[in-house]
N, C-alpha and C positions, 0 to 999 in steps of 0.2 A: 233134391233129396238123395241121400246116400243109402245104400242097402243096410248099413248098420243103424241108421236112424229109425227110431220108433215113431209112431204116429203122435205120441204125446211129446216127444222131444223136438220134433221138427218145427212146430209152430213157435216155439220159444226162439229158435234161430230166426225165423221169418219176422216175428214181431220186433226183434232187436233191430233188424234192418229197417222195418217200417218206422219204428220210433226215431231212428236216426234221420230218416227222410223228413218226418214231421218236425223234428227239432230244427231242421234247416229251413222250415217255413213252407214246405210243399204240402199241398192238400192231398191226402191219401185216404179216400173213403173206404169203409168196411167192405163193400161189395167188390172193390178192386183188390183188396187184400185177399179175399176168398178166391177171386179169379186167379190171382198169381199163385196162390197155394195149390189150387187144382192143377194148373199147368205144369207145376214142378214136381208133382207126385210121381211115384214110380208106376210102371205099367200094371203092377199087380193090383192097384186100386182102381183101375179103369171100370171094372164091373160095378163097383160101388158108386162111382161118379155117374155112370150111365143110368143107374136106377134113380139117382137123385135128379138127373136131368129129365128123365121120363116123367117123374112126378111133378115137374115144374116147381119143385121146392128149391132148386139151386139158385134161382134168381133172388130169393129173399132170405137165404140161410145166413146165419152169422158164422164167424170163424169157429167159435166154441162149439156150436151145434154140428158143424161139419166135422170137426175133429172127434167129437163124441160119436158121431155116426160111423166114422172110419175106425175108431178105437173099439167099438162094439164088435166089429168084424175081425179084428186082429187076433184074438185068442183062437178063434175057429180056424183062421188061416194058418197059424203056427202049429196047431195040433195035426194038420194034414201033413 
């Protein structure tokens, strides 16, 4: 993820890569996509990820719910 990328833009890039991998016949399950998305996020999202890990919600969360959870925090982060 680049500093200029927003939380809503970044998954589009990720899913383009995932779809290319799937097109080549590789199995790429949703939980693995979420895992890859989390590991490539910027450090400023670490607190959000930690709270999701603490709630044990991270192991079952879908990509869209993860992005929505991060997106909800973005306006507050920008206002600071």
